[in-house]
C-alpha positions in Angstrom: 1.7 30.6 -17.8 5.3 29.8 -19.0 5.8 27.3 -16.2 2.5 25.6 -17.0 3.4 25.2 -20.7 6.9 23.9 -19.8 5.3 21.2 -17.7 3.0 20.2 -20.6 5.7 20.1 -23.3 8.6 19.0 -21.1 7.1 16.7 -18.4 10.5 15.2 -17.5 12.2 18.6 -17.0 14.0 18.6 -13.8 13.3 21.5 -11.5 15.1 21.7 -8.1 13.7 24.0 -5.5 15.5 24.8 -2.2 13.1 24.5 0.7 13.1 25.6 4.3 10.8 24.7 7.1 8.8 24.6 9.2 5.9 23.5 7.1 3.3 23.4 9.9 2.6 25.9 12.7 4.0 24.3 15.8 0.6 23.8 17.3 -0.7 22.0 14.2 2.1 19.5 13.7 1.1 16.4 15.7 4.1 15.0 17.4 2.3 11.6 17.5 3.1 11.4 13.8 6.8 10.9 14.6 8.8 8.8 17.0 12.4 9.1 18.1 15.0 6.4 18.2 18.7 6.9 18.7 18.0 10.7 18.8 16.5 10.7 15.3 12.9 11.3 14.2 11.1 8.6 12.1 7.7 9.1 10.5 4.9 6.9 11.9 3.0 6.7 8.7 0.1 4.6 9.9 -0.9 7.4 12.3 -0.5 9.9 9.5 -2.7 7.8 7.3 -5.5 7.8 9.9 -5.5 11.6 9.8 -5.4 11.6 6.0 -8.3 9.2 5.7 -10.7 11.9 6.8 -9.7 14.1 3.9 -12.1 13.5 1.0 -10.4 15.5 -1.7 -7.5 13.7 -3.4 -5.7 16.9 -4.0 -6.1 18.1 -0.4 -5.0 14.7 0.9 -1.9 14.8 -1.3 -1.1 18.3 -0.1 -1.5 17.2 3.5 0.7 14.1 3.1 3.3 16.1 1.3 3.5 18.7 4.0 3.8 16.0 6.7 6.7 14.4 4.9 8.4 17.7 4.4 7.9 18.6 8.1 9.3 15.2 9.2 12.4 15.6 7.1 12.8 19.2 8.3 12.5 18.1 12.0 15.0 15.4 11.3 17.4 17.9 9.8 17.3 20.0 13.0 18.6 16.9 14.9 21.8 16.7 12.8 24.8 18.6 14.1 26.4 19.2 10.7 25.1 21.5 8.0 22.4 19.7 6.0 20.1 21.2 3.3 16.7 20.3 1.9 15.6 20.6 -1.7 12.6 19.4 -3.7 12.0 18.0 -7.1 8.6 16.9 -8.5 8.9 13.4 -7.0 11.5 13.7 -4.2 12.5 15.6 -1.1 16.3 15.4 -0.5 18.2 16.0 2.7 21.9 15.9 2.2 25.1 17.6 3.5 25.3 21.2 2.2 26.8 21.3 -1.3 25.6 17.8 -2.4 21.8 18.3 -2.2 21.3 19.6 -5.7 23.4 16.9 -7.5 21.7 14.1 -5.5 18.3 15.5 -6.3 19.0 15.8 -10.0 20.5 12.2 -10.1 17.4 10.8 -8.3 15.1 12.5 -10.8 17.1 11.3 -13.8 17.2 7.8 -12.4 13.4 7.7 -12.0 13.0 8.8 -15.6 15.4 6.2 -16.9 13.8 3.5 -14.8 10.3 4.4 -16.0 11.5 4.4 -19.6 13.1 1.0 -19.1 10.2 -0.6 -17.3 7.4 1.7 -18.4 4.4 -0.6 -17.7 5.9 -2.1 -14.6 7.0 0.6 -12.2 5.0 2.3 -9.6 2.8 5.3 -10.6 3.3 8.6 -8.8 2.7 8.6 -5.0 0.6 11.1 -3.2 3.7 12.5 -1.6 7.4 13.0 -2.4 9.8 10.1 -1.6 12.2 11.2 1.0 15.9 10.7 0.1 17.9 11.1 3.3 21.7 11.1 2.7 23.9 10.9 5.7 27.6 11.6 5.5 29.5 8.4 6.4 31.9 10.2 8.6 29.0 10.7 11.0 27.1 8.0 12.9 23.6 8.9 11.7 23.1 6.2 9.0 23.4 3.2 11.3 21.7 5.0 14.2 18.7 5.6 11.9 18.5 1.9 11.1 18.0 0.8 14.7 14.3 1.7 14.6 13.7 -0.9 11.9 15.7 -3.8 13.2 14.2 -6.8 15.1 14.1 -6.4 18.8 16.8 -9.0 19.4 19.2 -7.5 16.8 22.5 -6.1 18.3 24.1 -4.7 15.1 23.4 -3.7 11.5 25.0 -5.0 8.4 27.4 -2.8 6.5 25.6 -1.2 3.6 25.6 1.9 1.4 21.9 2.4 1.1 18.6 1.2 2.4 15.1 1.3 1.0 12.3 1.3 3.6 9.2 0.0 1.9 6.4 -0.1 4.4 2.9 -0.1 2.9 2.8 3.7 2.6 6.0 5.4 3.8 8.5 4.8 1.0 11.8 6.4 1.8 15.5 5.8 1.2 18.6 6.4 3.4 22.1 6.6 2.0 25.5 6.9 3.4 28.7 7.4 1.6 32.0 9.4 1.8 30.6 12.2 -0.4 32.8 13.2 -3.3 34.5 9.8 -3.5 33.7 6.7 -5.5 30.9 8.4 -7.4 30.2 5.3 -9.6 29.5 3.0 -6.6 27.3 5.6 -4.9 25.2 6.2 -8.1 24.7 2.4 -8.5 23.5 2.3 -4.9 21.0 5.1 -5.4 19.8 3.5 -8.7 19.4 0.1 -6.9 17.3 1.5 -4.0 15.2 3.7 -6.2 14.4 0.6 -8.3 13.2 -1.2 -5.2 11.0 1.8 -4.5 9.4 1.8 -7.9 8.8 -2.0 -7.8 7.5 -2.3 -4.2 3.8 -2.4 -5.2 4.4 -5.8 -6.8 4.6 -9.2 -5.0 7.9 -10.1 -6.5 10.1 -13.1 -5.4 13.4 -11.7 -4.3 15.5 -13.2 -7.1 13.4 -11.4 -9.6 13.3 -8.1 -7.7 17.1 -8.1 -7.2 17.7 -9.2 -10.8 15.7 -6.3 -12.2 17.2 -3.7 -9.9 20.7 -4.7 -10.9 19.8 -4.3 -14.6 18.4 -0.9 -13.8 21.7 -0.1 -12.0 23.6 -0.9 -15.2 21.2 1.2 -17.4 21.5 4.2 -15.1 25.1 4.1 -13.9 26.8 2.2 -16.7 28.2 -1.3 -17.0 27.7 -4.3 -19.3 24.7 -6.6 -19.3 25.6 -10.1 -18.3 25.5 -12.2 -21.5 24.6 -15.9 -21.4 28.1 -16.9 -22.7 29.7 -14.8 -20.0 27.6 -16.5 -17.4 28.7 -20.0 -18.6 32.3 -18.9 -18.8 32.3 -17.6 -15.2 30.0 -20.2 -13.5 32.7 -22.3 -11.8 31.6 -21.0 -8.5 27.9 -21.1 -9.4 28.2 -24.7 -10.5 30.0 -25.6 -7.4 27.5 -23.9 -5.1 24.0 -24.4 -6.7 22.5 -27.8 -6.0 19.0 -29.2 -5.7 19.0 -28.0 -2.1 20.6 -24.6 -2.4 18.6 -23.5 -5.5 15.5 -23.7 -3.3 17.1 -21.0 -1.1 17.5 -18.8 -4.1 13.8 -19.2 -4.9 12.7 -18.4 -1.4 15.2 -15.5 -1.1 17.0 -17.0 1.9 20.3 -17.3 0.0 20.5 -13.5 -0.2 20.9 -13.5 3.6 23.5 -16.2 3.8 27.1 -14.9 3.8 28.6 -17.6 1.6 25.8 -17.3 -1.0 24.9 -13.6 -1.0 27.2 -12.5 -3.8 26.4 -15.5 -5.9 22.6 -14.9 -5.4 22.9 -11.3 -6.6 25.0 -12.3 -9.6 22.9 -15.3 -10.6 19.6 -13.5 -10.2 20.8 -10.8 -12.6 21.9 -13.4 -15.1 18.5 -15.2 -14.9 16.6 -11.9 -15.5 18.8 -11.0 -18.4 18.3 -14.5 -19.9 14.6 -14.0 -19.7 14.7 -10.6 -21.4 17.2 -11.4 -24.1 16.3 -15.0 -25.1 12.8 -15.8 -24.0 10.7 -12.7 -24.5 9.3 -12.2 -28.0 8.3 -8.6 -27.1 8.6 -6.3 -24.1 5.0 -7.2 -23.2 6.1 -10.7 -22.3 8.5 -9.5 -19.7 5.9 -7.0 -18.4 3.3 -9.8 -18.1 5.7 -12.0 -16.2 6.9 -9.4 -13.7 3.4 -8.1 -13.0 1.9 -11.5 -12.4 4.9 -13.2 -10.6 4.2 -14.2 -7.0 6.8 -14.7 -4.3 4.7 -17.6 -2.9 6.0 -19.9 -5.7 9.0 -17.8 -6.8 7.1 -16.9 -10.0 6.8 -20.4 -11.2 3.1 -20.3 -12.2 3.5 -17.0 -14.1 6.6 -18.3 -15.8 4.9 -21.4 -17.0 1.8 -19.4 -18.2 3.9 -17.0 -20.3 6.9 -19.1 -21.4 5.5 -22.6 -21.3 8.3 -24.0 -19.2 9.3 -24.3 -15.5 11.9 -21.9 -14.0 14.0 -25.0 -13.6 14.6 -25.0 -17.3 15.8 -21.4 -17.1 18.4 -22.4 -14.5 19.4 -25.4 -16.6 20.0 -23.1 -19.5 22.2 -20.9 -17.4 24.2 -23.7 -15.7 24.1 -26.3 -18.4 23.2 -29.1 -16.0 20.1 -31.2 -16.8 20.6 -33.9 -14.2 19.1 -31.7 -11.4 15.5 -30.6 -11.0 16.0 -26.9 -10.5 12.3 -26.0 -10.3 10.9 -24.2 -7.2 9.3 -26.6 -4.7 7.3 -24.5 -2.2 6.1 -27.7 -0.4 9.7 -28.2 0.7 10.4 -24.7 1.9 9.3 -25.3 5.5 9.5 -22.3 7.7 11.1 -20.0 5.1 8.0 -18.8 3.2 6.5 -15.4 2.5 5.7 -14.8 6.2 9.4 -15.4 7.1 10.8 -13.2 4.4 13.0 -10.5 6.1 11.7 -7.9 3.6 8.1 -8.3 4.7 6.3 -4.9 4.5 4.8 -4.1 7.8 5.6 -1.1 9.9 6.6 -2.8 13.1 9.2 -4.9 11.3 9.8 -3.5 7.8 13.2 -5.2 7.5 14.5 -2.8 4.9 15.8 -3.7 1.5 19.5 -3.1 1.7 22.3 -2.5 -0.9 25.4 -4.2 0.3 28.4 -2.6 -1.3 30.3 -5.8 -1.0 27.8 -7.5 -3.2 27.5 -4.7 -5.8 
């Protein structure tokens, strides 16, 4: 009775529960639901979904999916040589080195609350199952070994990163790696960044908008100053030198985020553009909500921007860079092969191309 009342009056109260598997009798856990790469188990969620589709009751289906996720994380924990522990909150299941699991679970839950408060009408509603947060100690090889299952077949190495959000159509989960106990601020920003992607993945956002929002969430959760327009103009020497009529199209498509020379600028500039929209164009929070929820990556959000703010995105760039001689507007007809189908973040199970936080860029 007391627990029930607590949930009603304090819905955001954080409760952390230590959990131990197994969650299925051995004969009832279908090994076809997982596959192994580099000695680590991954959840084959499309196969799990086929089993879940036969469950009519929403409550029973949620219970089944939750148990499958828990069993998968438990089976993964058995493959790790070091001492890892599992804990649960209302929305997450966390696997982390012993001694760090509770702090990580609490921070994830607090980050979710902050993000929902900041973007209340935008972020994803509750899933039918807990989001798995798998935190590997960076002194061990597991983080990069885990990534191999999600790389293109011709890939020979992975990019250095601190966290990865895997956003397939159903199986949302996050992997982290960091020297635990060191550089807490950077680690928390990485977690906030990846959780923001998780809460925005139901939208068809162009990459510049997605990354701009997640960085603002980072600052709200882990501290830091918003980028003011005057600061942008004072520090845009590199931006003014790099962005041109040609390179701005790569920002609109998202390609610039995968080019070494422009990656850092792309993150910085996307955050500046999103802040400019929120601080100087929106008459109310509803304006930003309407833009984000209707923006489409196929045109970089151009049609939605025009419908709500009456201008082209090119005018937004002109305001930030102060250069009116260039047409900064998105031009999808000129994007050639780099369109939605070529976006490395495309959400399909066979090639999910995870959304990665590069520590060098953040």
